[in-house]
C-alpha positions as semicolon CSV with decimal commas, in nm:
position;residue;x (nm);y (nm);z (nm)
1;M;2,131;6,948;-2,468
2;I;1,898;7,033;-2,239
3;N;1,874;6,780;-1,913
4;L;1,624;6,814;-1,589
5;N;1,682;6,578;-1,327
6;N;1,480;6,554;-1,037
7;V;1,372;6,913;-1,014
8;S;1,173;7,092;-0,728
9;K;1,040;7,445;-0,655
10;T;0,883;7,642;-0,383
11;F;0,796;7,971;-0,273
12;T;0,812;8,064;0,095
13;L;0,549;8,354;0,171
14;H;0,739;8,579;0,400
15;N;0,416;8,845;0,456
16;Q;0,179;8,559;0,508
17;G;0,339;8,334;0,808
18;S;0,638;8,193;0,609
19;A;0,391;7,987;0,440
20;V;0,576;7,766;0,179
21;I;0,387;7,637;-0,200
22;E;0,539;7,396;-0,342
23;V;0,505;7,476;-0,704
24;I;0,640;7,167;-0,892
25;N;0,796;6,878;-0,782
26;D;1,016;6,594;-0,945
27;V;1,070;6,704;-1,301
28;S;1,270;6,510;-1,515
29;F;1,323;6,545;-1,890
30;A;1,595;6,626;-2,149
31;V;1,563;6,811;-2,494
32;E;1,807;6,707;-2,743
33;P;1,976;6,874;-3,060
34;G;1,715;7,006;-3,318
35;E;1,445;6,873;-3,098
36;C;1,123;7,171;-3,032
37;V;0,956;7,039;-2,676
38;A;0,648;7,222;-2,580
39;L;0,527;7,275;-2,198
40;T;0,181;7,252;-2,173
41;G;-0,064;7,246;-1,855
42;A;-0,369;7,462;-1,729
43;S;-0,280;7,826;-1,573
44;G;-0,100;7,787;-1,327
45;A;0,056;7,484;-1,336
46;G;0,420;7,628;-1,333
47;K;0,513;7,657;-1,689
48;S;0,651;8,025;-1,668
49;T;0,804;7,896;-1,341
50;L;0,987;7,598;-1,456
51;M;1,109;7,856;-1,817
52;R;1,268;8,113;-1,537
53;M;1,428;7,804;-1,353
54;I;1,590;7,687;-1,687
55;Y;1,711;8,010;-1,744
56;G;1,865;8,088;-1,417
57;N;1,618;8,361;-1,274
58;Y;1,460;8,147;-1,006
59;L;1,638;7,894;-0,768
60;T;1,589;7,580;-0,748
61;Q;1,464;7,390;-0,433
62;A;1,628;7,028;-0,548
63;G;1,774;6,872;-0,880
64;E;1,967;6,944;-1,147
65;I;1,891;7,149;-1,464
66;R;2,218;7,098;-1,732
67;I;2,242;7,324;-2,041
68;G;2,539;7,130;-2,203
69;D;2,826;7,064;-1,963
70;L;2,669;7,325;-1,705
71;D;2,458;7,253;-1,403
72;I;2,313;7,590;-1,347
73;V;2,155;7,498;-0,960
74;Q;2,503;7,483;-0,863
75;A;2,699;7,744;-1,126
76;K;2,818;8,063;-1,073
77;P;2,634;8,422;-1,159
78;R;2,927;8,428;-1,390
79;D;2,912;8,104;-1,545
80;I;2,522;8,184;-1,601
81;I;2,591;8,493;-1,759
82;K;2,838;8,351;-2,001
83;L;2,567;8,091;-2,044
84;R;2,305;8,326;-2,160
85;R;2,566;8,513;-2,398
86;D;2,703;8,223;-2,584
87;V;2,414;7,908;-2,558
88;L;2,154;7,996;-2,409
89;G;1,884;8,239;-2,550
90;Y;1,560;8,348;-2,412
91;V;1,269;8,532;-2,586
92;S;1,037;8,648;-2,321
93;Q;0,628;8,798;-2,331
94;F;0,792;9,162;-2,256
95;L;1,042;9,323;-2,370
96;R;1,312;9,486;-2,168
97;V;1,543;9,723;-2,277
98;V;1,747;10,044;-2,196
99;P;1,490;10,333;-2,306
100;R;1,660;10,542;-2,546
101;V;1,856;10,262;-2,698
102;P;1,828;10,234;-3,090
103;T;1,602;9,885;-3,195
104;L;1,902;9,797;-3,397
105;D;2,148;9,839;-3,164
106;V;1,875;9,611;-2,916
107;V;1,919;9,380;-3,193
108;A;2,278;9,367;-3,250
109;E;2,353;9,375;-2,913
110;P;2,353;8,984;-2,821
111;L;2,602;8,967;-3,120
112;R;2,826;9,230;-3,057
113;A;2,846;9,078;-2,672
114;L;3,020;8,774;-2,823
115;G;3,299;9,031;-2,995
116;V;3,093;9,034;-3,354
117;A;3,207;9,314;-3,545
118;A;2,966;9,605;-3,581
119;D;2,906;9,624;-3,920
120;D;2,853;9,232;-3,899
121;A;2,590;9,210;-3,624
122;Q;2,418;9,523;-3,772
123;G;2,383;9,370;-4,094
124;R;2,247;9,068;-3,918
125;A;2,002;9,277;-3,690
126;K;1,898;9,481;-4,052
127;A;1,826;9,134;-4,202
128;L;1,620;9,042;-3,883
129;L;1,411;9,322;-3,869
130;T;1,343;9,368;-4,261
131;Q;1,220;8,984;-4,206
132;L;0,951;9,040;-3,940
133;N;0,880;9,357;-4,101
134;I;0,961;9,652;-3,866
135;P;0,993;9,939;-4,079
136;Q;1,316;10,096;-4,111
137;R;1,204;10,461;-4,083
138;L;1,190;10,316;-3,647
139;W;1,510;10,133;-3,637
140;S;1,682;10,441;-3,514
141;L;1,398;10,479;-3,246
142;S;1,379;10,279;-2,928
143;P;1,123;10,025;-2,931
144;T;0,965;10,134;-2,596
145;T;0,787;10,370;-2,829
146;F;0,629;10,062;-3,027
147;S;0,310;9,913;-3,032
148;G;0,308;9,559;-2,864
149;G;0,355;9,314;-3,121
150;E;0,585;9,565;-3,276
151;Q;0,803;9,511;-2,979
152;Q;0,734;9,112;-2,928
153;R;0,897;9,113;-3,309
154;V;1,195;9,307;-3,165
155;N;1,230;9,066;-2,884
156;I;1,200;8,792;-3,139
157;A;1,472;8,903;-3,369
158;R;1,705;8,970;-3,023
159;G;1,644;8,632;-2,939
160;F;1,742;8,495;-3,297
161;A;2,008;8,685;-3,370
162;H;2,319;8,475;-3,212
163;S;2,261;8,117;-3,323
164;Y;2,194;7,963;-2,959
165;P;2,264;7,626;-2,933
166;A;1,932;7,602;-2,678
167;M;1,632;7,828;-2,653
168;L;1,366;7,884;-2,480
169;L;1,035;8,054;-2,590
170;D;0,803;8,185;-2,420
171;E;0,454;8,220;-2,591
172;P;0,649;8,337;-2,920
173;T;0,354;8,397;-3,145
174;A;0,138;8,589;-2,905
175;S;0,061;8,942;-3,045
176;L;0,138;8,853;-3,365
177;D;-0,062;8,897;-3,730
178;A;-0,067;8,566;-3,944
179;A;0,201;8,734;-4,174
180;N;0,461;8,770;-3,848
181;R;0,328;8,463;-3,747
182;E;0,444;8,249;-4,023
183;V;0,787;8,442;-3,998
184;V;0,835;8,319;-3,646
185;L;0,780;7,982;-3,707
186;N;0,989;7,949;-3,998
187;L;1,246;8,137;-3,764
188;I;1,213;7,846;-3,503
189;E;1,216;7,547;-3,773
190;E;1,553;7,683;-3,904
191;A;1,683;7,695;-3,538
192;K;1,550;7,332;-3,492
193;A;1,745;7,260;-3,823
194;R;2,068;7,403;-3,724
195;G;2,059;7,177;-3,409
196;A;1,897;7,392;-3,150
197;A;1,750;7,264;-2,874
198;I;1,455;7,441;-2,778
199;I;1,195;7,494;-2,542
200;G;0,865;7,675;-2,574
201;I;0,554;7,745;-2,399
202;F;0,272;7,791;-2,695
203;H;-0,109;7,873;-2,615
204;D;-0,118;7,909;-2,994
205;E;-0,211;7,522;-3,072
206;A;-0,110;7,534;-3,471
207;A;0,177;7,672;-3,373
208;R;0,263;7,412;-3,118
209;D;0,157;7,114;-3,353
210;R;0,374;7,253;-3,649
211;V;0,697;7,309;-3,475
212;C;0,694;7,058;-3,141
213;D;0,827;6,720;-3,152
214;R;0,618;6,645;-2,829
215;E;0,469;6,818;-2,538
216;I;0,584;6,794;-2,162
217;D;0,260;6,859;-1,922
218;V;0,377;7,022;-1,650
219;G;0,070;6,951;-1,454
220;R;0,168;6,623;-1,405
221;F;0,472;6,751;-1,171
222;T;0,190;7,006;-0,992
223;P;0,141;6,930;-0,637
224;G;-0,271;6,918;-0,663
225;M;-0,293;6,937;-1,039
226;A;-0,169;6,568;-1,101
227;A;-0,500;6,404;-1,109
């Protein structure tokens, strides 16, 4: 479902004499439906950079990143937007929403974008918010007013609202207490059971051991870290 072939990434520092920094080089691996793969490696190895490349936020200097039948390296912007709407979900570490939009609408939005009826989309949103222990009295408020842990749970609810065939999870259990951590791990296991291909960054080793089938050490592809 997710295939990377000979992927490389550099950054050009235009304010420092256009110096070119090679971040990762020649990354190749595949993730099958129903499989969860962890990206591991020391800080600075390029885990988050690689995640953003797979999502299409960062350009790729070389190689192929194929999600299903689409190579996002060559894809047009409208094709990447459609991919994100239909196929590729992303739970980042940070909640980015339009201020003043109620939490219930934030979580229901991915389903509404797919044409799901408002009542059905809100029903799914309510179920997830309840499961993730967000009090009903907060559903009509913007999540920008919430605590860090509450915002993370809203982010997770939105990320799991639609049954994406492929998912990217960046520290999904960070900032969570034990009870909500368990809820998130159950959601990941349910996504795997329905056949989602998942790539995740998990600094929580116990969570990684529980839900991930194998690990990819990104440091192997990082110049200066491979040793």
